[in-house]
N, C-alpha and C positions, 0 to 999 in steps of 0.2 A: 551388658557390662562385662568386661573381660576380667578374669582372675589374674592379677599381676604379681602375686607373690606366693611363695611356698607356704606362708602362714595362712593365707586364705584357703589354699588347697588343703592344708592339714585340718583346718576347721571343717571344711566340707566333708572330707573323708571320715573325720571323727563323728560327725553328725549321723552319717549314713550307717556307720558301723555300730551305732548304739541300737539299731533297729533289728529285731529278729524277725525274719520272714518265715512264714509257715502257713499251713492250711489243713483243714479237715473237711471232708465232703459233707456239706449241709445243704438242704433245699433252700431256694430263694425265699425271701420273706413273703408272707401271704398278705395281700392288701386288706385293709379294714373294710368290712362291708358297711356301706352307708347308702342311704337313698339319695340319688342325685336330684338336685333342684333343676327346674327348667333353665336351659342355657348354660348349665354347669358342665365343665369338661368331665366326661365319664371316666377318664383315667385317674381322676383325683376324687377324694383323698387316697393316698397310697402310703403304706407304712413300710419303712426300710429297717431291717435289723443290721446294726453295725456294732461298734464296740467302744469302750472307754480306753484310755491309755494303758490300763492294766489288763485289757483283754476281756473284760466283762461285757456280756451282750447288753445292748441298749437299743430301744426302738425310738424312731422319730417319724411322725406323720406329716407328710407334705400335702398341703391343700391346694397348692399351685406350683408350677415349676419355678425354681429360683432364678433371679435376674441380677443379683449382686453377689457374685461368687468370688471369694478370696481363696487363692490356692498357694499352699506352701510346699507342695510336692510337684516338681516339674513333670513327672510322669502323668499326673492327673491333668496337667495343662495340655500335654500332647494329646491325651485322649479326648478332651473336650474340643480341641481344634480339629481333630480327625473327624469328629461327629458334626462339625459345622456349628459349634456352640460358642464361638469366640465372642459373640455379642453379650453373652451371659457373664463373662469374666471381668470382674471389677479390677482386679490386680493379681499379679502372680510373682514368682521369683525367677531369677536367672536359671537357665537350664544347667545341668551338670555336664557341660560340654556342648557339642553341636546338636541342635534340634534335628529331627528328621528333615531331609532336604525339602520335601514337599510341604512341610509345615513351617519351615524357617521364616518365610516372609510374614506369615500371620503371627508367629511368635514374636517377631521383632517389633510388631506394632502394639503389643500389649503393654499396659502400664506395669511397672515393676516396683516391688517392695525393696527398700534399701536394705541390703543384706539378705539372708535366707530365712529369717524369722522376724516379723514385726514385733514391736512392743505391744503389750496389752492395750495401752492407751491409743496407739495408732490403729489397732484393729477395731476398737470400739468406735473411734471417730469415722472409720470407713463405712460403718453401718451395713455390714454384709447380711445376706439372708442365708448363706451357706458358707462354711469354712471346710476346705479339704486339705488334709495334711498327713504328717507322720504321727505315730502314737506319742512320741516324746514331745511333740508340740502341744499336746493337750494335757498339760500338767500345771500345777499351781505356780511353778517357777518359770513357765513359758507363756503360752497364750491363755491359760486358764483351763479348767477341766471341761470335759464334754457336758457334764451335768450343769455346770454354771451357765454354759451357752444355751442349753435347752431351756433353762429357767428364764432366759431372756427372750425365748421364742426364736432362737437362731439355730439352724440345723448344723450338724457336723457330720463329716464323713472321713474316717481314717482309711487310707488306701489299703484294701484287704491283703495285698501281698506283703505288707509291712507288719502285719499282726502276728503275734505268737500263737501257734496252734499245734495240736498234737500230731498232725499228719499233713505233709505237704501234698497238695493236689492242685491241678489247674482249675478244678471246679471252684475251689475256695479262694483263688487268687485272681487270675486273669478273667475267667468267666464271671465270677461273682462281681468283679469291678464293673465290667461291661453291663451286666444285668442290672446292678444298682443304678448306674448312671442312666441307663435306658428308662427305667421306671421313674426316677426322680425328674428327668427332663421331658418325659413323654415321648421318647424316641425309641421305644423298645423294638419296633419293627426293624429299625436300622441296626441296633445292637444285637438282635437275634441273628441277623445275617452275618455279622462279624463272628459271633460265637460259633455258628454252624461252619463257616469257612475255616476257622481255627481248628475246630474239632476234626474236620476232614483232613486237614494238613497233618495234624498230630497222628491221626490214624494211619496215614501214609508213612510217616516216619517209623512208627512202632512196627508196622508190617515189614518195613525194609530191614530193620535192625534186630528183629526178634530171633532170627536164626543164625546170628553171628557165632562163629565157633568159640571165640573167647572175647569177653567184654574188656574194653580198654579202661585202664585206670587214669584218673584225671586229678591233678593237684591244682587248686585255685590259689593264685598269688596276686596280691595287690602291691605294687611297688610304691614305696614311700620316698624314693629318690635319695636315701641316705644310707644305703646298705641294709635297710630293714624292709621286711615284707609282712603282709598280713595274710593269714590263712582264714578262709571263710568256712564256718562250720555248717553242719547239715540243717540248721534252722533257717538258713537263708534260701531265697528263691533260686539262686544259682545251683544249689544242690539238686533241687527238683528238675531244673533244666538239663543238667548233666544226666540224671537218671532217665529222663524221658527220651533223651538222645541215645540211650543205650550204653552210657558210660557208667563207671563206678567212681564215685567221689571219695578220694582218700584224703587224709589229713583233715577230717571233717568233725573231729570230736570237740574242738574248742576253737573259737575265734580268738586268735592271739597273734601278736607280733613275733616274728622270728628273724634271725640273721641268715645270711647265706649258708652258714654252717648248719643251721637248723633245717633249711630247705634240703640240704644234701642227705638228711636222714631218711628222706623218702626216695623212692625209685619209681616215679609214675611213668606210664606210657606217654602221657601228654601233660603239658602244663597249660592251664587256662589263665592267661594274664589279663587282669583287670587294668586297662590302660587309661591314661589321662595325659593330655598335652599340657605340660607345665609351662611351656613358653607362650601358648595361645589357647586359653581355656575355651574359646569359641570354636575351635576346630578339633576334631578327633584325629588321633594318630592313625596312619595307615597301618595295615598289618605288618608291613616291612619295618616301619619305624618302631612299632611296639616290640616286635621281635628283637630288634637291635638293642633294646634296653637290657634284655636278658643276656644276649650274646656279648654285650660289653662288660658284663660282670665276670671277671676271670675266675672268681671262686666258684661260679656255677657251670663253667664250661664242661666240667667232667660229668655233669648230669646227663643220663642217657637220653632223656627227652630233648634236651637242648642239642646234644651232639647230632641227633637224628632230625632236628628241625621240626619236632612235633610240638608246636606252639600254637595255641588258639588265642587270638586276641579279641577281646570284647571291651568296648568303651565302658567306663565307669557308669555313665548314664544308662546304658543298655542293661547292665547287670542289676542296677538298682532302680529300674523303671517300674516294673510291676504292671505294665499295661501293654500297649500295642506293639512294643518291640520284642516281647518275650518269645513269641512263636518263631519269628525270624531268627532269633538267637539260637533257639533249639535246633532249627534246621541247619544253621551254620555249624554248630557243634557236631551234629550227627554226620554231616557231609565230610567234615575233616577227620572224624574218628574212623569212619567206615566208607571211604570214597568208592570202594568196589561195590557197595550195596546200592549206589545211586547212579550207576552207569546209564 
């Protein structure tokens, strides 16, 4: 479904900006020790530690892999598709832009929920055995609480990168997400390989940027197409991505809307623009198209980063994905901040 109006876009942006992303390094949940019966899958039961909407830890024990999964976070949909689990997805939501090209055909075949959050009645009628979504979906005013679903015997999983934590780390966002999905669906050998690959790539980035003479400053802007922008604070995953890429995230003390005049109060080395295609939500803007949005704003042309063309464009879906796009995005940020380190 294409997003055809600025009203729908505003709703989408508002939903994502209510979520605070963060993380702290914690070990994976320890499976419950139980004696396996003859013929029983030795990988189950397995207990996963996740959270409630308020961030309180909660456990759920899976006695078999889920087969009727409802997903209200498209980053989770991409992850399941990447792992070849499309047959487990009962229904999902439209992506926040273009899906990854190699996943787009499979994503297009999936049943979709009307809108980005179903009603509680719709969800009960679907009879899922697992619901994956944002924290703010698991409230009394949305889908119902995590506790209420567990009482029904239905599992829940909040995407780890959207949870509020005291310290942002990849261990508690991207790697935790992969690890949890691997255990839940019994594909941990596959997810372990992804985690190892990602860790190797991150180690390479960190090695390349650790000796830079001066770290570059980065201001994150999301364009609302009305002369207003949003600053992302340090509780969002994008802040960790910038830090891992060797940058310094500025303007990160409060997520808030600002005017062009407010943007001029900063003097970043680079601007990271969170881009979205208002004309065709199913396609991402190219870097050139996204950069043109800032260049077209006469009030911002005096900004040093814009004068020098130091603009990093990342699609809204990538910034708010919390899954398999994150490492690619970190690499892109690092390469644009310090191209000389990656010759």
